N, C-alpha and C positions, 0 to 999 in steps of 0.2 A: 360494698353497698353504693349504689349510684345516688348522687345528690343532684336532684334536678329541680330547677325553678318551676318547671311545668308540672311536677308531681305526678308524672305519668308512669314512671318506672322506679319501684323501690324494691329492696330485698329485705327479708326478715327471717328470723329463726325462732322456733318455739322455746319457751322458757324451760322446758325439760332438759335442754342442752346447757343449762347454766353451769353445771359442774365442769363440763368440757371447757367452757369459756374461762372460768376461774383458773383452771390449771394452765391456761396459756398466758395468764397475766404474769409478766416477768418481775419487774421491780418497780418501786416507787421512786420517781425522780422528782427532785424539787428544783424549781426555778423561781427567780425573783421577777415580779412585774414592775415596770417603771410606773410609779404613781407618786402622789404627794407623800404618802406614807408607804414605805416598802412593804409589800405583802408577799407572803409565801403561797404559791399556788402548787397544787398537786396535779400531776399529769401521769396517769397510769399508761405505761408503754406495753404494748403486746409484742411478744417475741415473734409471733407469726401473724400475718394478715388473716382476717376471718375467712376469706375465700380459700385459703390454703389449708385451713384446719377443720372447717365445718362445711357440710353440705348446705348450700343456701337455697332458700325457697324464693323464687322470683314471682312476684305477684303484680298484676296490672291493676292499678287503682285509678279511679277518676280523680281529676283535680279537685281541690277543696272549694268548689263553688257553693257548697252548703256544709256548714259544720254546726255542731251543738256545743254551746259554751261550757267551759269548766265551771261548775257550781258546787261550792262546799256543801258536803253532806247530801248532795243530790245526785251528781253524776258519778256514783260509785259503779263498781263492776256490774251490779245487778240492773241498775237503770240502763247502763250501756248495752247490756244483753237484750233488754226489751227494745231499745232503739234500733239495734242491729237487726232484730227479727222483722221490724216494720220497714226499715230502709236499709238496703244493701250498700248504698254508696255515700251516705252522709259520713263526714269525718267526725269522729268521736274524740272527746277530750276527757281526761281524768279530772277529778276534783283536784284542786291545788294540794300538792304535798310539799311540806317544808323540807328543805335539804337535810336539816337536822333530824327529822323523823326518819328519813331513809337511812342516814348514817347510824343513828343510835338503835335502829331496829334491824340491824344487819342479820340477826339470827331469826328474824320473823318477816323477811321481805315479801314472801308470797302473799301475805295478808294485805299488803299495801300495793304491790306491783303486778302480781300475776293476773292474767286475763285469758279468756278463751281465744283461740286463734281466729275465730270468725269475727272478732271485733275489729280487726284491721279494716280500713286504716284508722289508726288511733294515735293520739298525741299525749305525751306525758307533760303535765304542767308542774313545774317546781317553783318554789319561792325561797328567798333567803338573801342574806347580805354578807355571808361569810364565804370568801372565795374558796377556801380549802374544803369546806363542807359541800359547796356547790359542785366542785370537781369530783369529790368522792361519790356524792349521790349520783351524778351523771354516770360515772363508771359502773357503779353498782347496778344501775338500771339497764345497762347495755344488754345484759343477759336475757332480758325479757322481750327484746325485739320491738320496741316502740318505733313508730315511723317518723316521728319528729319529737324534739324536746322544746318546750316553750317556757319562757321565763315570765312570771307574773309581775308586771309593773302597773297593775290597774286596780288591785283590791283596796278598797278604802276602809276596811274593817279596823276599828280601834285596836283589836288584838294583834293585827298584822302591822299596821303603820305606827302603832304606839310602842308596845313592848317589843315587837318584832323588828321594827324599823325597816320593813321592806314593803312589798306590794307597791301601791301607787306612789309612796314616798320616794321610791327609786327614780321616778321621773325627775326629781330635783337634782340627781347626780348622774347625768348621762355618761360621764367618764367611767364611773364604776360599772354602769350597765354594759358599756362596751367591753370592759375587762371581763365581766361575768360571762358575757356571750362568747368571748374568745376562749375562756376556760371551758365552757360547756362544749364548744366545737372541738377543742383539743382532746376531749375525752369521749367523743362519740363519732360515729360514721354517718349519722343521719342529719338532715337539715335542722337548724336552730331558728327559733322565731321568738318574737316579743309580743305580749299583749299589754296594751297600755290605754290610758285615757287621752283626751285631747288637751288636758292641762290639770294643774293643781292649784287650788285657792286663787290667788291673784296672778299667778303665772299661767295665764290662759289665753294669750294672744296666738294668732295663727303662726306668726314668726317664731315664737318660743316653742311651739309644737314642732315646727320644721327644724329648729336647731337641735331638738332632741333626736329626731329621726336622722338628721344628717350626721351628728356626732356618733351615734350608735352604729349606723350602717357603714360609716367610713373608717371606724376603728375596730370592726369585728366582721365576721362572715355573715351577719344577719341580713337577709334579703327579703324577709316577709314579716310584716307587722299587722297585728289584729288591733283595730282601732275602735274602742268604745267611744261613741261620739258625744259623750258628755265629759265635762271636767269633774274632778272630785273635790269636795270640800272636807277638809280634814278635821275641823273643829265644830262641834255643836250639832251635827246631824248624824243619823244612824246610817248603816249601810243601805237599808231599804230606801231611806230618803235620798241617798246619793244616787239611786236609780231612777228618781223621779223629779227631784227639785232642780238640779242643774239642767238647763235646757239642752235638748239635742241640737247639735250643729253639724248636720250631715255635710254642709258645704265645706267644712274643714277636711273631711275625709276625701271629698272629690278634688279639693285643692292638692292634697298629697298625691293622688293619682296623677294629676297633671304635672306637678313639680318634681316628682321622683320617678321618671319613666322606667328606670332600671330596677325598681323595687316592686314587690307584690304587696297589696293591701287588702285585708278583709274588713268589711264594715260590720259593726256590732252596735246594738242599742236600740230598743223600741221597735224592733221588727218582729211581727207576730204571726205571719202567715206565709205560705208559699207564694201567694199573689204578691205580697210585699217584697219577698226575696227576689222574684223575677223583675219587679219594678226597679230595685236597686241595681240588678245586673244590667238592665236595659240602659240605665244611666251611665254605665261604665265601670261598676264595681268589679273587682277581680274575683271576689268571693264574699259570702254573707254568712255571719254567725248569728244563730238564734239561741236565746237563753231560756227564760222561764216559760215562755209559751210552749216550747217543746217538752217541758216537764209537766206542766199543768194540763196539757191537751195533746198527749203524744200521738194519738191515733189520727186526729184531724190534721195536725201540723206535719207529721212525718210521712204519712201514708202516700202522699203524692210527690215526695221529693224526687224519687227515682224517675218518675215519668215526666213531671212538669219542669224540673230543674235540669235533669241529666238527659232527658229526651228518650228514655227507654219505654218499651210497651207497658201499658198499665197492668198492674197486678190484680188478680182476683182474690188476694189474701183477705181472710175474714178475721174478726176478733176471736172467734172460737179457735181458729187455727193458731193465732198468736198465743192464746192461753195454753194450748196443748204443747207448743214448742217451748214456751217459757217454763211451764211446770216441769218438763223433763230436765231442763237446765237447773232449775231451782232446787229440786229434791236431790239432785246429785251434788249440789254445793252445800247442803245443810251440814253445819258443824265441821267443815273441812279445815278450819284454822284452829280448832280446839276450843275448849271452854264454851261450847254451844254457840260458836261464831262461824258463820252467820246463822241466826235463828230464823224461825218461820216468819216472824214479824219483819225482820230485815228484808227477807226475800219477797214478801208480798207488798211491801211499801211502794215500789215503783209501779205496781199494777193498779193502785187505787185511783189513778186518774184516767184509766183506759176507757171508762164509760162517761167521760166528762159531758155534762149537759144532756145525758140520755135519760129516758124514763126509768124510774126506780133505782137510779144511781145512789141516792142518799140512803135508801133502805138497804141496798146491798152493802154499802160501807159499814153501816151499823151492825149488820149481821156478821161481816168479816171480823170486826172488832170483838164481838162476842165469841166468835169461833176460835180466836187466838188462845182462849183459856183452856181449851181441851183438844184442839187439833194438833197433831204432831208432825204433819207434813203439809206441803203446799197443795198436794193432790187432795188431801182431805178437806182443806179449806175450800178449794174450788168445787168439789163434789157437793159439799154442804150448802154453799151459798149461790152458785151460779144459776140454779133454777129460778132465782128471783129476777134475773135479767131476761127480758123478752127474747124469744128465738130470733125475731127479725133483727134485733140489735146485734146479736152474736154472729149471725150468718150473712149479713149484708156487707158487701164491699163499701168503703167509704165514698161518699159523693163529694165533689168539690164544694167548698163552702162559698156562699155568696160573698161578694165584696163587703167588707165590714167597715172600712174607713175610706175617706177620700185619699187621693194619692199623696202619701207622706213625702214624696220626693218632688212634688210639683215645684217648678221654678228653682230647683236647687242649683242649677248651673248659673242662674243669674245672681246667686248670692255668694259664689266662690270668691274668697279674698284675692287681692292682687298677688301676682307671682312672687314666690319666695326668692330673696336675694341672699345667697350663701357667702358672699364676699367677706363680710365681717367675721362670720363663723370660721371661714378658712384661715383668715389671718390669726384669729385667736388660737386655733389649733397649731399653726406653724410656730407661734412664739410662746406657747404654753410651757 
């Protein structure tokens, strides 16, 4: 599998070949990492390289100029399928999966890791603070053919940073993050990336952010960072407040682009439309990640990604066609993991925002909720409720939305902090 900073050529294989992969895994070798406290890391060695044992599928993917953020309980397989129907080139991320979940659910992995092949390009985001479990989880995910693996260093949820002691709390320990990224890279053939904030609590200066980037990138194969342009506050506010109270500092992101020319950076936070995506790219962003806007208004946000961001001819896809394609997927997925999982409600959930701000959207949602009580398939739900939506809404291609805000990147270049000086950090690393 080729590892390319340009993300133009990757290889993958379907999850149905997982058995063949597992039979090629030889033995478990243990090695000791040099750290303050000696840790055992697990690295699974394969007796044969993948290209010698399995036919590989070579796919040409566009670079990650536009990606949809990993969002807990939202960017599951079903939402990603909807997103892929609307945009063929957006990069998709899983919701964060704790390494321990993957390891302890080894007999039920399809429920957490399987996805339809059309969802490529797709990134698996994992979280954790145990190097052994991170290594095992990475190796177990290999059989599913993800295009990248990302480590979550940005989630401020108390469940994650408190009891879990990972997420954004890992930004306080860049040495561990470097070790974790090296462990992930040792157990996979795909690129490894980090998603982080610009700081934590009072460790929020531009130089401290640069120290984190420098230490992680110089001690591991990590060459791509996704930067949420807010710091995180760990005490006293909720995850939702952490997405609004700390101010956005896009100037920190563009400072990183300037000061680390050999790395790739994706900007994230507060970007809600294709217009704003392109504004960020014009300022010099390597890539842009959009989160909740792509979930709450998937049609308006995603429909023009391929044409306006990637320069492809406009599509005449309509929402009626989206519904037809999604219904075929959804009814084939019903109950596939046993115990009625996923059920009709799980599969319809991503569709509830498809008619955002359209006439009769609220009436339609209420009727869908009532239909859950007696409809057994997604097709039955749609047949019963879609007559509520006007035909012109179902059959009209989306129009570009008018500009909704002033330029959120205005004068950002004038606010970029002074250049980072890594001399002190280099000395610290040499004598640590």
